Legacy VTK file of the C-alpha trace (Angstrom):
# vtk DataFile Version 3.0
C-alpha trace
ASCII
DATASET POLYDATA
POINTS 518 float
115.091 72.787 116.963
114.721 74.026 120.528
113.609 77.638 120.816
116.102 79.842 122.661
114.339 83.233 122.519
112.651 84.246 125.763
109.941 86.735 126.586
112.286 88.658 128.866
114.552 89.386 125.906
111.588 90.857 124.032
110.555 93.038 126.917
113.880 94.653 126.571
113.642 94.739 122.633
75.366 76.970 101.335
77.442 74.040 102.627
79.394 71.970 100.160
82.061 69.478 101.084
84.680 67.918 98.826
87.131 65.125 99.460
89.916 63.857 97.253
89.037 60.631 95.500
91.105 57.503 95.978
92.485 57.901 92.462
94.443 60.995 93.579
96.364 59.158 96.308
100.062 58.791 95.541
102.829 56.945 97.353
103.928 58.964 100.416
107.465 60.342 100.328
109.320 59.322 103.520
111.711 62.279 103.200
108.871 64.786 103.169
107.146 63.028 106.051
110.358 63.207 108.096
110.393 67.001 107.927
106.652 67.335 108.431
107.077 65.511 111.731
109.344 68.324 112.970
106.184 70.457 113.178
105.254 69.676 116.761
102.651 70.555 119.342
105.394 71.378 121.825
107.057 74.016 119.607
103.783 75.638 118.608
102.492 75.729 122.176
105.750 77.310 123.378
105.613 80.054 120.755
101.885 80.697 121.100
102.072 80.937 124.880
104.409 83.887 124.357
102.755 85.579 121.373
99.281 85.378 122.911
100.351 86.333 126.425
99.098 89.405 128.260
102.630 90.822 128.069
102.180 91.417 124.317
99.069 93.498 124.961
96.991 92.088 122.121
99.524 92.910 119.375
97.599 95.901 117.986
99.081 97.326 114.797
101.607 100.060 115.492
101.508 99.537 119.257
104.166 98.202 121.620
102.803 94.660 121.722
102.925 94.375 117.940
106.549 95.533 117.962
107.380 92.906 120.580
105.712 90.196 118.518
107.620 91.336 115.421
110.879 91.120 117.361
110.044 87.592 118.513
109.315 86.400 114.976
112.389 88.163 113.592
114.568 86.475 116.229
113.149 83.110 115.188
113.992 83.784 111.531
117.481 84.868 112.564
117.937 81.699 114.617
116.962 79.623 111.587
119.466 81.602 109.484
116.800 82.562 106.975
117.969 85.429 104.781
116.855 88.958 105.590
115.471 90.026 102.185
114.676 93.720 102.647
117.361 96.120 101.397
117.918 99.220 103.532
120.822 101.009 101.954
123.917 98.914 102.536
122.278 96.503 104.977
119.566 93.875 104.969
116.560 93.611 107.243
113.851 91.127 108.157
111.439 94.056 108.444
109.494 95.611 105.621
108.328 98.905 107.097
104.652 99.472 106.361
103.767 103.161 106.140
100.426 103.840 107.783
98.328 106.815 108.727
96.188 106.854 111.850
93.134 109.068 111.507
90.371 110.066 113.881
87.257 111.935 112.844
87.316 115.588 113.853
84.855 118.324 112.923
82.462 116.662 110.482
79.017 118.137 110.008
76.145 118.416 107.579
73.870 121.467 107.293
70.419 121.402 105.706
68.958 124.870 105.795
69.235 126.094 109.399
69.687 122.583 110.792
73.179 121.293 111.618
73.550 117.508 111.839
76.243 115.764 113.898
78.451 112.896 112.719
77.930 109.467 114.351
74.608 110.681 115.698
72.473 112.146 112.937
74.511 110.668 110.074
77.688 108.721 109.477
80.594 109.759 107.290
82.532 106.714 106.127
85.563 106.611 103.859
89.176 107.643 103.625
90.344 110.392 105.947
90.222 113.740 104.193
89.914 117.430 105.056
87.691 119.966 103.318
86.575 123.520 103.809
82.879 124.031 104.308
81.351 123.143 100.949
77.932 124.120 99.627
76.481 121.732 97.077
73.344 120.894 95.160
72.213 117.281 95.555
70.921 115.300 92.579
68.655 112.312 93.185
69.948 109.234 91.324
67.298 106.818 92.542
68.771 103.447 93.442
72.065 104.439 91.823
72.038 102.221 88.757
74.056 103.123 85.667
70.831 103.909 83.822
69.673 106.277 86.572
73.051 108.041 86.648
72.893 108.602 82.896
69.454 110.181 83.225
70.612 113.164 85.310
73.278 115.867 85.179
75.642 115.544 88.151
78.852 117.289 87.058
80.040 119.442 89.954
77.085 118.433 92.124
76.528 115.769 94.757
74.321 112.693 94.438
71.928 110.833 96.700
70.969 107.192 96.213
68.687 104.814 98.105
70.181 101.339 98.132
70.623 98.658 100.802
72.804 96.324 98.729
76.451 96.422 99.828
77.888 95.577 96.426
75.684 98.065 94.667
76.747 100.772 97.084
80.360 100.240 96.025
79.324 100.669 92.408
77.399 103.823 93.277
80.526 105.352 94.805
82.543 104.461 91.716
79.922 105.866 89.348
79.682 109.075 91.341
83.452 109.526 91.232
83.699 108.691 87.525
80.964 111.182 86.652
82.461 114.045 88.644
80.207 114.152 91.692
81.471 116.209 94.637
80.006 113.968 97.357
77.743 110.941 97.681
74.836 110.576 100.079
73.422 107.107 100.632
70.270 105.858 102.362
70.654 102.180 103.198
67.732 101.678 105.608
63.988 101.830 104.985
63.121 103.707 108.164
64.691 105.917 110.807
64.407 103.254 113.509
66.753 100.914 111.633
69.192 103.756 111.002
69.190 104.799 114.686
69.720 101.206 115.789
72.713 100.914 113.449
74.300 104.111 114.794
73.830 102.986 118.403
75.372 99.611 117.671
78.349 100.689 115.577
78.813 104.383 116.356
81.616 103.821 118.867
83.516 101.791 116.281
83.416 104.641 113.755
84.454 107.112 116.432
87.768 105.325 116.998
91.007 106.033 115.218
91.396 104.081 111.994
94.456 103.023 110.043
95.068 103.190 106.338
98.047 102.884 104.044
100.087 106.026 103.682
101.309 105.701 100.118
100.470 107.894 97.145
99.362 105.032 94.937
97.247 103.410 97.608
95.066 100.640 96.179
92.704 100.248 99.111
91.219 103.742 98.952
87.600 103.905 100.032
85.551 106.664 98.428
83.841 108.691 101.131
80.096 109.007 101.577
77.546 110.414 103.997
75.190 107.659 105.182
71.956 109.337 106.201
68.502 108.421 107.498
65.363 108.340 105.341
63.980 111.427 107.081
67.215 113.347 106.386
66.916 112.438 102.712
63.373 113.792 102.816
64.626 117.059 104.324
67.222 117.488 101.576
64.543 117.236 98.897
61.726 118.776 100.958
59.518 115.772 100.297
58.358 112.742 102.299
60.746 109.842 101.920
57.958 107.809 100.334
57.941 110.251 97.404
61.563 109.327 96.690
60.907 105.590 96.628
57.866 106.225 94.437
60.038 108.180 91.994
62.341 105.164 91.687
59.389 102.922 90.877
58.106 105.411 88.324
61.507 105.633 86.637
61.684 101.851 86.416
58.252 101.917 84.746
59.640 104.131 82.008
58.872 107.609 83.316
62.183 109.215 82.338
61.566 112.520 84.141
60.640 110.951 87.481
64.069 111.530 89.014
64.647 114.946 87.470
61.520 116.276 89.156
63.099 115.741 92.585
64.873 119.010 93.477
67.076 119.617 96.511
67.949 122.383 98.898
71.540 123.534 99.030
73.436 121.332 101.467
76.611 122.328 103.285
79.151 119.905 104.674
82.621 119.837 106.169
84.993 116.908 106.711
87.948 117.035 109.076
90.289 114.312 110.352
93.228 114.443 112.736
95.978 112.214 111.357
99.432 111.012 112.319
101.949 108.746 110.620
102.662 105.272 112.014
105.194 102.648 110.993
104.394 98.963 111.405
106.315 95.948 110.126
105.863 92.894 107.944
108.424 90.300 109.107
110.037 88.434 106.192
112.342 85.425 106.132
113.685 84.178 102.788
114.838 80.670 101.884
116.596 80.582 98.510
115.779 77.744 96.167
118.056 75.871 93.808
117.509 75.470 90.076
114.156 77.341 90.098
115.146 79.959 92.666
113.803 82.914 90.643
110.286 81.586 91.199
108.809 82.256 94.642
106.260 80.629 96.918
104.915 82.921 99.650
103.518 81.601 102.935
101.672 84.192 105.033
100.004 84.602 108.407
99.088 87.827 110.155
100.500 88.333 113.632
98.614 91.485 114.639
95.412 91.467 116.649
93.022 93.898 118.359
95.129 95.156 121.260
93.546 96.405 124.502
90.161 98.066 124.936
88.256 99.012 128.078
90.901 97.381 130.240
90.618 94.031 128.436
93.455 92.353 126.512
92.476 90.697 123.256
95.185 88.018 123.092
94.202 86.593 119.700
95.490 83.077 120.345
93.597 81.656 117.396
93.317 84.922 115.453
96.003 84.735 114.308
98.531 83.494 116.804
97.748 79.993 115.562
98.650 80.745 111.951
101.739 82.691 112.981
103.303 79.938 115.070
102.437 77.394 112.377
104.264 79.624 109.866
107.275 79.680 112.181
107.330 75.888 112.496
106.823 75.358 108.757
109.810 77.626 108.131
111.850 75.581 110.596
110.953 72.342 108.789
112.043 73.727 105.414
115.301 75.060 106.862
116.146 71.685 108.378
115.436 70.043 105.044
117.773 72.443 103.245
120.477 72.012 105.863
120.350 68.263 105.204
120.599 68.659 101.440
116.881 68.603 100.658
116.265 72.265 100.000
113.404 73.501 97.810
113.876 74.092 94.106
111.820 77.280 94.234
112.510 79.984 96.776
110.127 80.454 99.706
109.224 83.690 101.463
107.845 83.270 104.971
105.948 86.464 105.769
104.327 87.340 109.076
101.993 90.170 108.092
100.894 93.207 110.071
97.698 95.249 109.860
95.327 92.491 108.769
92.809 93.423 111.430
92.877 97.024 110.182
91.961 96.140 106.602
94.609 93.734 105.201
97.052 96.640 105.255
100.369 94.802 105.541
99.668 92.466 102.650
98.221 95.339 100.592
101.458 97.252 101.179
103.560 94.257 100.129
101.465 93.762 96.989
101.936 97.435 96.141
105.660 97.438 96.970
106.775 93.805 96.696
110.248 92.732 97.753
110.174 90.088 95.013
108.374 90.596 91.690
104.745 89.526 91.801
105.113 88.038 88.331
107.631 85.567 89.791
105.339 84.618 92.683
103.759 81.246 91.947
101.313 81.010 94.892
100.413 82.266 98.349
99.424 79.879 101.135
97.758 81.866 103.910
97.056 80.659 107.452
94.532 82.579 109.550
92.800 80.910 112.507
93.748 77.233 112.317
93.647 76.352 116.023
89.984 75.883 116.892
86.827 73.987 115.982
84.127 76.360 114.799
80.577 76.538 116.054
78.689 75.277 112.998
78.457 71.644 114.095
79.882 70.420 110.784
80.574 66.844 109.779
83.930 65.445 110.965
84.447 68.525 113.127
87.284 66.839 115.016
89.358 66.336 111.832
88.767 69.120 109.337
90.085 72.346 107.845
88.334 74.957 105.710
89.951 75.724 102.356
89.200 78.926 100.498
90.403 80.012 97.061
92.236 76.893 95.935
90.192 76.555 92.735
89.724 80.233 91.898
92.742 80.776 89.646
94.490 77.436 89.162
92.869 74.052 88.652
96.304 72.503 89.220
96.615 74.071 92.657
93.255 72.713 93.760
94.073 69.221 92.514
97.536 69.352 94.094
96.017 70.417 97.421
93.530 67.574 97.435
96.232 65.083 96.467
98.518 66.171 99.304
95.676 65.823 101.789
94.626 62.358 100.630
98.230 61.186 100.562
99.406 62.511 103.916
96.922 64.111 106.311
93.418 62.863 105.453
91.699 65.880 106.897
88.085 66.547 106.014
88.287 69.456 103.560
85.408 71.867 104.097
84.701 74.249 101.207
81.745 76.052 102.793
83.475 79.430 102.710
84.921 78.983 99.227
81.892 80.617 97.640
82.722 84.277 96.890
79.058 85.043 97.592
78.984 83.401 101.022
77.409 85.895 103.465
80.619 86.087 105.525
82.704 86.845 102.394
85.670 84.916 103.801
87.404 84.861 100.415
87.960 88.618 100.674
88.793 88.851 104.379
92.374 87.722 104.876
95.790 88.445 103.417
95.618 85.944 100.538
93.170 88.358 98.860
95.920 90.855 98.039
97.714 88.109 96.121
94.599 86.650 94.481
93.471 90.014 93.119
96.872 90.268 91.433
96.314 86.957 89.643
98.416 84.813 91.996
96.911 81.422 92.967
96.093 81.145 96.678
94.883 78.776 99.342
93.498 80.214 102.550
93.493 77.757 105.462
91.096 78.499 108.305
88.645 76.800 110.641
85.836 79.311 110.540
84.467 81.445 113.330
83.834 80.426 116.923
82.227 82.020 120.000
85.527 83.635 121.055
86.203 85.338 117.718
87.394 88.926 118.325
86.776 88.596 122.054
89.135 88.728 125.019
88.334 85.024 125.522
90.367 83.936 122.446
93.083 82.416 124.638
95.738 79.699 124.422
93.930 77.237 126.686
91.205 76.797 124.042
93.521 75.843 121.168
93.214 72.323 119.711
96.960 71.855 119.335
96.986 68.333 117.904
94.479 69.288 115.199
96.381 72.514 114.593
99.590 70.512 114.070
97.875 68.351 111.463
96.547 71.396 109.640
99.999 72.993 109.642
101.444 69.776 108.233
98.955 69.889 105.354
100.228 73.370 104.529
103.814 72.071 104.683
103.097 69.144 102.361
101.322 71.433 99.893
104.145 73.973 100.039
106.738 71.241 99.491
104.976 70.023 96.369
104.567 73.547 94.943
108.202 74.401 95.658
109.629 71.207 94.145
107.407 70.237 91.203
108.815 70.549 87.687
106.320 73.010 86.283
105.064 76.270 87.688
101.377 76.184 88.608
99.278 76.978 85.568
96.882 79.881 85.995
93.928 78.792 83.884
91.255 81.051 85.366
90.924 84.808 85.562
89.931 87.118 88.361
86.586 88.833 88.037
87.742 92.380 87.130
84.858 93.769 89.201
85.677 91.705 92.288
86.334 93.896 95.329
86.374 93.443 99.037
LINES 2 520
13 0 1 2 3 4 5 6 7 8 9 10 11 12
505 13 14 15 16 17 18 19 20 21 22 23 24 25 26 27 28 29 30 31 32 33 34 35 36 37 38 39 40 41 42 43 44 45 46 47 48 49 50 51 52 53 54 55 56 57 58 59 60 61 62 63 64 65 66 67 68 69 70 71 72 73 74 75 76 77 78 79 80 81 82 83 84 85 86 87 88 89 90 91 92 93 94 95 96 97 98 99 100 101 102 103 104 105 106 107 108 109 110 111 112 113 114 115 116 117 118 119 120 121 122 123 124 125 126 127 128 129 130 131 132 133 134 135 136 137 138 139 140 141 142 143 144 145 146 147 148 149 150 151 152 153 154 155 156 157 158 159 160 161 162 163 164 165 166 167 168 169 170 171 172 173 174 175 176 177 178 179 180 181 182 183 184 185 186 187 188 189 190 191 192 193 194 195 196 197 198 199 200 201 202 203 204 205 206 207 208 209 210 211 212 213 214 215 216 217 218 219 220 221 222 223 224 225 226 227 228 229 230 231 232 233 234 235 236 237 238 239 240 241 242 243 244 245 246 247 248 249 250 251 252 253 254 255 256 257 258 259 260 261 262 263 264 265 266 267 268 269 270 271 272 273 274 275 276 277 278 279 280 281 282 283 284 285 286 287 288 289 290 291 292 293 294 295 296 297 298 299 300 301 302 303 304 305 306 307 308 309 310 311 312 313 314 315 316 317 318 319 320 321 322 323 324 325 326 327 328 329 330 331 332 333 334 335 336 337 338 339 340 341 342 343 344 345 346 347 348 349 350 351 352 353 354 355 356 357 358 359 360 361 362 363 364 365 366 367 368 369 370 371 372 373 374 375 376 377 378 379 380 381 382 383 384 385 386 387 388 389 390 391 392 393 394 395 396 397 398 399 400 401 402 403 404 405 406 407 408 409 410 411 412 413 414 415 416 417 418 419 420 421 422 423 424 425 426 427 428 429 430 431 432 433 434 435 436 437 438 439 440 441 442 443 444 445 446 447 448 449 450 451 452 453 454 455 456 457 458 459 460 461 462 463 464 465 466 467 468 469 470 471 472 473 474 475 476 477 478 479 480 481 482 483 484 485 486 487 488 489 490 491 492 493 494 495 496 497 498 499 500 501 502 503 504 505 506 507 508 509 510 511 512 513 514 515 516 517
């Protein structure tokens, strides 16, 4: 279907590979192939040239460019005659408003005796925006922050300090501190002041910017706040050389139960202040009703926001995630044409262009918290994020591959179905490098499928991995591998078709790790 929306209208409004075995190949369905062929390079290039143009200003969440992109996607859904599924009183909308709060650090300080320390220079406060009066607190040393160390000391109504460089353990420390009634948490994550100073110089400007978070009472993405301090600052709090603190941890682990209790602190004062304002962004939803199994829902997602403009540079985000967004639009078009010709899906399909992914998966977190359709009726989420490039790892078959993440985490059937669709129709090289939850880049937790997976909904995340232009102003349309992108989008279409039309709902035969967190 020829696109009729124009930009001018908007301006006014450990490596492991797996391949399907030959035994999984089934006879191709000519009807399905007919509609897959409507996903074309020409359509995707036309849409992406607009969405990733300078005129859309990098599509930053809550900014003008994001609103323009939302309007473009909404107009496409309207043109396809997809249903607007969001109820707003007596009318329907394609927009699910996402309530956000923009916060920028204000007056945040830490006092140790007569010394006043400055945020993003002498320490770093990281966590949800909050405001406190000046608070005076005693600090209890909890060693490396293990459960055993927490149980060894009395922290009710006091603050805690832990020395731990492990990211996952730091999350657990924050949870333990909260559960046991600690007022504040102080964490030392580096072994020396030089490493701490280098970290602040490298990332300080990032933490000085405004940040976005969900603005809902039952927010699920809340990040417990903590003061990240240098080793020498920890020594000042306890009036001991930092080496004495690490020695106390070793002694405790050797069975000296009083080793931690002997470490006594000065009174520490702190204040936290943020300047906040409310922002509304939009998830863009188009709904295609199914037939005999219409109460069950397949969701297909791609985030359309990007990084916006900084220092006079426009971050167009052609691959991240303009590529997934325009593929979503073309996949929707293929399904609509099929339904118009009497070949509609048995299950309903929700096409959702998601906002706020770059700010912390906010749009999908909001949908998962306030779903338009019951999550218990959602059979799967297929998520597209960066499918237009070849990454920089030099992998095998790099000219004919796609990375799959999550397909086997909750449903064996989904993984087998995915492999079967690939071997039957597209014959891409399926790269499962990033499928390991413990991969250093933690890809499984870093896109919008995660907010479905953590709710027990089977997912597949389609991506191509990082490349030298990732999160740079050089992520532009001219570098997109459109023919390969088309083939990847077609794999998503074939997989979606099978999920939407098979007799049985996908069986969830695996459980989420209850401790799994981003």
